[in-house]
C-alpha positions, 0 to 999 in steps of 0.5 A: 126809616132811611132817608134818600140820598139827594140825588135820589130825591131829585130824580123822585121829584122830577119823574112825570106824573103819568104817561101816555103810550101812542104806539099803533095809533094814527094821527087821528087816533093820537091827537084825540088821545092826547087831548083827553089825556092832557085834560085829564092830567090837569084836572088831577093837578099833575104838572109833568107827564110823558107822551110816547110817539116812537120814533118811527123806526117802524113806518114804511118811511122810517120817519117819525110822522106821529112825533111831529104830528103830536109836536105840532098839536102841542104847540097849537094848544100853546103847552111847553114840551121838550123831548125827553132825556136818555133817562126819560124814554128818550127822542121817541118821548115827549115830556109835558109841562102842565103847569 
């Protein structure tokens, strides 16, 4: 059996355990989906998830309204989160810490 190089093992262990893609949803739908997803992830004991909001490139204003709304939701509910690194999906994704 071969071993994973330490840098590959670290990448594997740091990957989110699940992801939710919000493309095509409005703010109300997205908020409901995020709440349900985070509740389910917590019940499964997941520690880190990714939420894909998009960058707002296709919105009429070219502004990431959904991303800002989801960030506000996460703050209101005291979730720790950050913008995803390029290797994790980049600025159109958020990494949420659950535990």
